[in-house]
C-alpha positions in Angstrom: -92.7 119.0 -44.4 -94.3 118.5 -47.8 -97.4 116.3 -48.5 -95.2 113.7 -50.2 -92.9 113.5 -47.1 -95.9 113.0 -44.8 -97.1 110.1 -47.0 -93.6 108.6 -47.1 -93.5 108.7 -43.3 -96.9 107.2 -43.1 -96.0 104.4 -45.5 -92.9 103.7 -43.4 -95.2 103.5 -40.3 -97.3 101.1 -42.1 -94.4 98.9 -43.2 -93.3 98.8 -39.5 -96.7 97.7 -38.5 -96.6 94.8 -41.1 -93.2 93.8 -39.8 -94.4 93.8 -36.3 -97.5 91.8 -37.1 -95.5 89.2 -39.2 -93.1 88.9 -36.3 -96.0 88.3 -33.9 -97.5 85.7 -36.2 -94.3 83.8 -36.5 -93.5 83.9 -32.8 -97.0 83.6 -31.4 -97.7 80.5 -29.3 -101.2 81.5 -28.5 -103.8 79.3 -29.8 -106.5 81.9 -29.1 -105.5 84.0 -31.9 -106.5 82.5 -35.2 -104.0 82.7 -38.0 -106.8 83.7 -40.4 -107.7 86.8 -38.3 -104.0 87.8 -38.3 -103.8 87.2 -42.1 -106.9 89.5 -42.5 -105.1 92.2 -40.5 -101.9 91.9 -42.5 -103.9 92.2 -45.8 -105.7 95.3 -44.5 -102.3 97.0 -43.7 -100.8 95.9 -47.0 -103.8 97.5 -48.8 -103.2 100.7 -46.8 -99.7 100.7 -48.1 -100.9 100.2 -51.7 -103.3 103.1 -51.3 -100.4 105.3 -50.0 -98.3 104.2 -53.0 -101.1 105.3 -55.3 -101.4 108.7 -53.6 -97.6 109.2 -54.0 -97.9 108.4 -57.6 -100.7 110.9 -58.1 -98.7 113.6 -56.3 -95.7 112.9 -58.4 -97.8 113.0 -61.6 -99.3 116.3 -60.7 -95.9 117.7 -59.7 -94.5 116.7 -63.0 -97.5 118.2 -64.9 -99.2 114.9 -65.8 -102.4 114.9 -63.7 -104.3 113.3 -66.4 -102.4 110.1 -65.9 -104.7 109.3 -62.9 -108.1 110.7 -64.2 -110.8 108.3 -65.0 
């Protein structure tokens, strides 16, 4: 499996996490869990997805011979 495939699998795993968390938030009847805490967790997962997208873009640029697109 190539590095890009590993990243794509990881990105899908994170998307699944986001979907599970969103479902939990929507269906949660527990007052013990603050919505703000769950919102922070969702933002953290979404940031991880964004970081993976950036890595995919860098890999693609290097693969296409454009590594300077992501320098400085």
